[in-house]
C-alpha positions in Angstrom: 25.1 30.2 32.4 26.8 29.2 35.6 23.5 29.4 37.5 21.8 27.1 34.9 24.6 24.6 35.0 24.6 24.6 38.8 20.8 24.1 38.9 21.1 21.2 36.5 23.8 19.5 38.6 21.8 20.0 41.8 18.6 18.6 40.3 19.4 15.7 38.0 15.8 14.4 38.1 14.5 17.7 36.7 17.2 17.6 34.0 16.3 14.0 33.0 12.6 15.0 33.0 13.4 17.8 30.6 15.2 15.5 28.3 12.3 13.1 28.3 9.8 15.8 27.5 11.7 17.2 24.5 12.7 13.8 23.1 9.2 12.4 23.8 7.6 14.9 21.5 9.9 14.0 18.7 9.6 10.2 19.3 5.8 10.2 19.5 5.4 12.4 16.3 7.9 10.3 14.4 6.5 7.0 15.4 2.8 8.0 14.8 3.5 8.9 11.2 5.9 6.0 10.6 5.8 2.7 12.6 2.1 3.2 13.3 1.4 3.1 9.6 3.5 0.0 9.2 1.5 -1.9 11.8 -1.8 -0.5 10.5 -1.1 -1.8 7.0 -0.2 -5.2 8.3 -3.8 -5.7 9.5 -6.0 -3.4 7.5 -6.3 -5.6 4.4 -9.8 -7.1 4.5 -9.8 -10.4 2.5 -13.6 -10.9 1.8 -14.4 -7.4 0.6 -11.3 -7.0 -1.5 -11.8 -10.4 -3.1 -15.3 -9.5 -3.9 -14.1 -6.2 -5.4 -11.6 -8.0 -7.6 -14.2 -10.5 -8.8 -16.7 -7.7 -9.6 -14.1 -5.6 -11.4 -12.9 -8.6 -13.5 -16.5 -9.5 -14.4 -17.3 -5.9 -15.4 -14.2 -5.8 -17.7 -14.2 -9.2 -19.3 -17.9 -10.4 -18.9 -17.2 -13.4 -16.8 -16.2 -14.2 -13.2 -12.5 -14.6 -12.4 -11.5 -18.2 -11.7 -10.4 -19.2 -8.2 -6.7 -19.6 -9.0 -6.5 -16.1 -10.6 -8.4 -14.6 -7.7 -6.0 -16.3 -5.2 -3.0 -15.0 -7.2 -4.3 -11.4 -7.2 -5.0 -11.6 -3.5 -1.6 -13.0 -2.7 0.1 -10.3 -4.8 -1.9 -7.6 -3.0 -0.7 -8.9 0.4 2.9 -9.9 -0.3 3.8 -6.9 -2.5 3.8 -4.8 0.6 7.0 -6.7 1.7 8.5 -6.1 -1.7 8.0 -2.4 -1.3 9.5 -2.6 2.1 12.7 -4.2 0.6 12.9 -1.4 -1.9 12.5 1.3 0.8 15.2 -0.4 3.0 17.6 -0.4 0.1 17.2 3.3 -0.9 17.0 4.7 2.6 20.8 5.0 3.1 21.5 7.6 0.4 18.3 9.5 1.2 19.1 9.8 4.9 22.7 10.7 4.1 21.6 13.6 1.8 18.5 14.9 3.6 19.1 14.0 7.2 16.8 11.9 9.5 14.0 14.4 10.1 13.6 15.5 6.5 13.6 11.9 5.3 10.7 11.2 7.6 8.9 14.3 6.3 9.5 13.5 2.6 8.5 9.9 3.2 4.9 11.1 3.9 4.6 11.7 0.1 4.7 7.9 -0.4 2.1 7.4 2.3 -0.3 10.0 1.0 0.1 8.8 -2.6 -0.6 5.2 -1.5 -3.6 6.2 0.5 -5.2 8.0 -2.4 -4.6 5.2 -4.8 -6.0 2.5 -2.5 -9.0 4.5 -1.2 -10.0 5.5 -4.7 -9.5 2.1 -6.3 -13.2 1.1 -5.7 -14.5 4.3 -7.2 -12.2 4.0 -10.2 -13.0 0.3 -10.6 -9.3 -0.6 -10.7 -7.7 -3.3 -8.6 -4.3 -2.3 -10.1 -4.5 1.0 -8.1 -4.9 -1.0 -4.9 -1.9 -3.2 -5.7 0.2 -0.2 -6.7 -0.8 1.6 -3.5 0.3 -1.4 -1.5 3.8 -1.5 -3.0 4.2 2.3 -2.5 3.0 1.9 1.1 5.7 -0.8 1.5 8.3 1.6 0.3 7.1 4.1 2.9 7.4 1.4 5.6 10.9 0.4 4.5 12.1 3.9 4.7 10.4 4.9 7.9 11.4 1.7 9.9 15.1 2.5 8.9 15.1 6.3 9.4 13.0 6.4 12.5 15.2 4.2 14.8 18.2 6.4 13.6 16.4 9.5 14.6 15.2 8.2 17.9 18.5 6.8 19.0 20.4 10.0 18.1 18.0 12.5 19.8 17.8 10.5 23.0 20.3 10.5 25.9 21.8 7.1 26.7 19.9 6.9 30.0 16.5 6.7 28.2 17.6 5.4 24.7 16.1 2.0 25.3 12.8 3.3 26.4 12.5 5.6 23.4 13.5 2.8 21.2 10.5 0.9 22.4 8.2 3.6 21.1 8.7 2.1 17.6 7.4 -1.3 18.8 4.5 0.3 20.7 3.2 2.1 17.7 3.6 -1.0 15.5 1.3 -2.9 17.9 -1.1 0.1 18.2 -1.2 0.2 14.4 -2.1 -3.5 14.1 -4.7 -3.1 16.8 -6.2 0.0 15.2 -6.4 -1.7 11.8 -8.3 -4.6 13.4 -10.7 -2.4 15.3 -11.5 -0.2 12.2 -12.0 -3.3 10.2 -14.9 -4.4 12.3 -18.2 -4.6 10.5 -19.7 -2.0 12.8 -17.1 0.6 11.6 -15.4 0.3 8.2 -15.6 -3.5 7.7 -18.6 -3.4 5.4 -19.0 -3.4 1.6 -19.4 0.4 0.9 -17.0 1.6 3.5 -13.9 -0.5 3.3 -12.0 2.1 1.1 -12.1 4.4 4.2 -9.7 2.0 5.9 -7.0 3.0 3.4 -8.0 6.7 3.3 -7.4 6.8 7.1 -3.7 6.4 6.3 -3.6 10.1 5.4 -4.4 11.2 9.0 -1.1 10.2 10.7 0.9 11.4 7.7 -0.7 14.9 7.9 -0.2 15.1 11.6 3.5 14.3 11.2 3.9 16.8 8.4 2.3 19.5 10.6 4.3 18.8 13.8 7.7 17.4 12.8 9.0 20.6 11.1 8.9 22.4 14.4 11.3 19.7 15.9 15.0 19.9 15.3 17.1 17.6 13.2 19.1 14.8 14.9 21.8 16.4 17.0 24.5 14.1 15.7 23.6 15.0 12.1 23.7 18.8 12.8 26.5 18.9 15.3 29.2 20.3 13.0 26.7 22.5 11.2 24.7 24.0 14.1 27.1 23.4 17.0 25.3 22.9 20.3 22.0 24.4 19.5 20.1 21.2 18.7 21.5 19.4 21.7 20.4 22.2 24.0 16.9 22.1 22.5 16.4 18.4 22.9 18.1 18.0 26.3 16.6 21.2 27.9 19.8 22.6 29.3 22.7 24.9 28.4 25.6 22.7 29.4 25.7 19.9 26.8 29.5 19.4 26.9 29.2 15.7 28.1 26.8 14.8 25.4 28.8 16.6 22.7 31.9 14.8 23.8 30.2 11.5 23.4 29.3 12.4 19.8 32.8 13.7 19.1 34.3 10.4 20.2 31.9 8.6 17.9 32.7 11.0 15.1 36.4 10.3 15.3 35.6 6.7 14.5 33.3 7.6 11.6 35.8 10.1 10.1 38.1 7.1 9.4 35.5 5.1 7.6 33.5 5.3 4.4 30.2 4.1 3.2 30.6 0.5 2.0 28.6 -2.1 0.2 27.0 -5.1 1.8 29.6 -7.4 0.3 32.4 -5.2 1.8 30.7 -5.2 5.2 30.5 -9.0 5.2 34.2 -9.2 4.4 35.3 -6.9 7.1 36.7 -8.8 10.1 36.5 -5.9 12.5 32.6 -5.9 12.4 32.0 -9.6 11.8 30.3 -10.3 15.1 28.1 -7.2 14.9 26.8 -8.3 11.5 26.3 -11.9 12.7 24.5 -10.8 15.8 22.1 -8.5 13.9 21.3 -11.2 11.3 20.7 -13.9 14.0 18.6 -11.6 16.2 16.4 -10.3 13.4 16.2 -13.8 11.8 14.9 -15.2 15.1 12.3 -12.4 15.4 11.0 -13.3 11.9 11.0 -17.0 12.5 9.8 -17.2 16.1 6.4 -18.5 15.1 4.2 -15.5 15.9 2.4 -15.6 12.6 1.5 -19.2 12.9 0.0 -18.5 16.4 -1.9 -15.5 15.0 -3.8 -17.8 12.7 -5.3 -19.4 15.9 -5.7 -16.2 17.9 -6.5 -12.9 16.0 -6.9 -10.8 19.2 -3.2 -10.7 20.0 -2.5 -7.1 19.0 -3.9 -5.6 22.2 -1.7 -7.8 24.5 1.2 -6.7 22.4 0.3 -3.0 23.1 0.2 -3.7 26.9 3.5 -5.5 26.8 5.2 -2.7 25.0 4.1 -0.2 27.6 5.3 -2.5 30.3 8.7 -2.8 28.6 9.2 1.0 28.6 9.2 0.8 32.4 11.7 -2.0 32.7 14.0 -1.8 29.7 16.4 0.7 31.3 16.4 -1.1 34.6 17.0 -4.6 33.3 18.9 -3.8 30.1 18.3 -5.0 26.6 20.3 -8.2 26.9 18.3 -9.9 29.7 15.0 -9.0 28.0 16.1 -10.4 24.6 17.5 -13.7 26.1 14.6 -14.0 28.6 12.0 -13.3 25.9 13.4 -16.1 23.6 13.8 -18.4 26.6 10.2 -17.9 27.7 9.0 -18.6 24.2 10.8 -22.0 24.3 9.0 -22.8 27.5 5.6 -21.8 26.3 6.0 -23.4 23.0 6.5 -26.6 24.9 3.4 -25.9 26.9 1.6 -25.1 23.6 2.6 -28.4 22.2 1.0 -30.2 25.1 -2.0 -27.9 24.9 -2.6 -28.6 21.2 -2.5 -32.3 22.0 -5.2 -31.8 24.6 -7.0 -29.1 22.5 -6.5 -26.5 25.2 -4.7 -23.6 23.5 -5.9 -20.2 24.8 -3.8 -20.0 28.0 -0.5 -20.9 26.5 -1.2 -18.7 23.5 -1.8 -15.6 25.7 1.4 -16.4 27.7 3.4 -16.7 24.5 2.1 -13.3 23.3 3.3 -11.7 26.6 6.8 -13.2 25.9 7.5 -11.5 22.6 4.4 -10.0 21.1 5.7 -7.5 18.5 7.7 -9.6 16.1 6.4 -11.6 13.1 7.6 -14.1 10.6 6.5 -15.3 7.1 7.4 -19.0 7.3 4.9 -21.8 7.9 6.1 -25.4 7.8 4.0 -27.6 5.5 6.1 -30.8 5.7 3.6 -32.6 7.9 0.1 -34.0 7.2 -2.6 -31.4 7.4 -4.3 -33.0 10.3 -1.2 -33.0 12.5 1.1 -30.3 11.2 0.6 -27.8 14.0 2.3 -29.6 16.9 5.6 -30.4 15.1 5.7 -26.9 13.6 5.5 -25.4 17.1 8.5 -27.6 18.1 10.4 -26.1 15.1 9.7 -22.6 16.4 10.8 -23.6 19.9 14.2 -24.8 18.5 14.6 -21.5 16.7 13.9 -19.5 19.9 16.3 -21.7 21.8 19.1 -21.2 19.3 18.5 -17.5 19.4 18.6 -17.3 23.2 21.7 -19.4 23.3 23.6 -17.3 20.8 22.6 -14.0 22.5 23.6 -15.3 25.9 27.2 -16.0 24.7 27.7 -13.2 22.2 25.6 -10.2 22.9 27.1 -7.5 25.2 24.9 -5.4 27.4 24.2 -1.9 25.9 22.4 -0.4 28.9 23.6 3.2 29.5 26.5 2.8 27.0 27.4 5.0 24.1 27.9 3.6 20.6 31.6 4.0 21.2 31.5 1.8 24.3 29.5 -0.8 22.5 32.1 -0.9 19.7 34.7 -1.5 22.4 32.8 -4.6 23.6 32.6 -6.0 20.1 36.2 -5.2 19.4 37.3 -7.7 22.0 35.2 -10.5 20.4 36.5 -9.5 17.0 40.0 -9.9 18.4 41.1 -6.5 17.3 42.0 -3.5 19.3 39.5 -0.6 19.2 42.2 1.6 17.6 42.7 -1.0 14.9 39.0 -1.3 14.4 38.6 2.5 14.1 41.7 3.2 12.0 42.0 0.1 9.8 38.6 -0.8 8.6 39.6 0.6 5.2 43.3 1.3 4.9 42.9 3.7 2.0 41.0 6.1 4.3 43.6 6.3 7.1 45.0 9.6 8.3 47.5 10.4 10.9 46.3 11.3 14.4 47.6 14.8 14.1 45.9 15.3 10.8 42.6 13.9 12.2 42.6 16.2 15.2 43.7 19.2 13.1 40.9 18.6 10.6 38.4 17.8 13.3 39.1 21.0 15.3 39.0 23.1 12.1 35.7 21.6 11.1 34.0 22.4 14.4 35.4 25.9 14.5 34.3 26.7 10.9 30.8 25.1 11.4 31.3 22.7 8.5 29.3 19.6 8.0 31.6 16.6 7.3 30.5 13.6 5.3 31.7 11.3 8.0 28.9 12.3 10.3 25.4 11.6 9.0 
């Protein structure tokens, strides 16, 4: 043991390499069967062939062609119901993750993906567009669960030194999924009349790969700490001495043991986490409203630059930190939206579009302004997106603390100052009914570790 510890201390580069190797396997496997499928299903729906399928099915059933308004309604439901399924998945993921753990949640989630793939791929053979719509909503549930459980899993299996880089794996596989869907949808591959169901059948492949590989990887160390002691940490980090990492989790667990699972309304009412909630809402809102979908109408080939950017971010995210990249990304979009406004006026759009993609290529929105006349709506709409990006960059500059190389406990300390409460008050007084004395906490905590019990406070 002493020799292993000594070797690790003498060769930190080798130790970090071992960490990346073990956590990399888990992150790639998890992302390929989760975020990849989300991106893939964003781009795989082929409008002309599916509309033709709907029309032929309707005519075969009722003896006449479907009218244009009904066809548009069916198509709109097919596309948008994916988001409804995602909402359902995001709502139900909390109790599922708490009961099954992160890894098993990802594994069980493949049941949704396989079921959806079978329904959608067999819809043409069965002559039922209802199967396609049902498959889309089930696939949305899969996406909602995976995009919630996967970031938990990746953040908890990764050392803080590479947590940002591994977190970027999710974005990379979303972009790769979008790009893959566009490539497979080409007429030369599956984008033809008899072959378009194969686009949906291909969903089974990533799911099966995840089902085969993921069981051999351990559960999240934070989830299993009190049940399996240090074994999982040692497996992921590739070393015997995991005392420092264990202490980080123990510090975080002392916070969690004094809290309980709360509703969204209770969360909004809690002063101690107010700025955390606001920051998450503002950041994700700006992602969704930054205008990328409006730009994608003009340039369909933006998935590949997004993939390239995501690989680039892996190299720089731990050097620059999350905060500069977020603020800089929104700031660059403001600049290039201004350039795009001028370009649209001059009818020269390609260069500014490409630069915009390289600013923040992996985030989409579902809002398109229709307040202006059809012939001139694009330019003022772009200015609206620029204002949203500017507001997001300004907020993050003044509020968001840097999280580079910081534990969750240290990030809580930074927000505690802005919430104007001491960290002790934030930890102990979130929910007064759950408070315990310090002596009782330490006694119970020590007993839990010694007995190998899994406590509800750590999930």
